[in-house]
N, C-alpha and C positions, 0 to 999 in steps of 0.2 A: 856225548849223550850218555845218560846214566838212568837206566830203569830200576836199578836196585835201590831199596830204601837206605837212607843215610845212617840209620842205626845199625846197619849191617857193615861189616868190615870192608867189603868190596865197594859198596855205595859210598861209604865215608872216605876211603882212600882215593878211589878212582873217580868219584863224583865231585869231591871237594878238594882234597889235599893235593893230588897230582896236578890238576889244572892250575892251582895257585902256584905251586912250585915251578911249573913249566911256562907260566905266563899265559895260560889259556883261559877259557871261560867254561862254566858249567852249564849244561843243558839237562835239566832234570825233569822227571815225570812223576806226578802224584800217583797215578794208577796206570798200569800197562794195558794198553789195547793196541793190537798190531797196526791197524790203519792209522790211529793217532800217532803211534811211534814213528812210522814211516813218514807221515806228514810233518811231524816235528823235526825229524832228522833232516829232511829236505828243506824245510822252511828256515831252520837255523843254520844250515850249512855245516852240520856236525861232521867232523872228519875222523873221529876216533871214539872208541868205546871199549869197555871191558865189561862184558855181561855173560850170563850163564847160557848154556845150551838151549834151554826152553825159549828164551827170548830170541836168539838168533835163528832157531828152527822155525818159529812162527813168522819171523820176518822173511826168511828165504822162501818159505811156502807162499807167503803173500806176494812177494815179488815175482815168483814163478807164475802166479795167477794174474798179475797186473804188471806186464812188462814195460809199461809206460813210466814206471818209477825208476829212480836212480839206484846206484849200487851202494853197498854198505860193507865196511870192513870191521872185523872184530877178532878178538883173541880167545874166543871161548873153546872149551873142549867140544869135540864134535861127535856126532852119531854116524852110523853106517849110512852112506849115500849122501849125507849132507855136504861134504866137501865138493863132490862132483856137481851136485845141484847148484851150490854156491858159485863154483867156477863158471858154469855155463851162464849164470846170471851176471857175471862180472864182479861177484863179491869175493873178497879175499879174507882168509882167516889164518892167523898164526897159531899153530898147534904145537 
């Protein structure tokens, strides 16, 4: 799953090039909206992403308020309190 635009280095590499090199598929978003993102991640069965802290922060806050949704793993830089909140929700992050 990739919320970053494809004209950005992160979006281009992690949204297009890496999935092709690794035999995966791309799940892209035109515009980021947290509920739509969580729904898309779950609907498509996305298992990996590389996105920035604001995206993962919004997703963790949303999952905290809606515990019926699944977990999400990411490799974003984190903010104070975010790793613990994510861990409680079953979300993992490589930092």
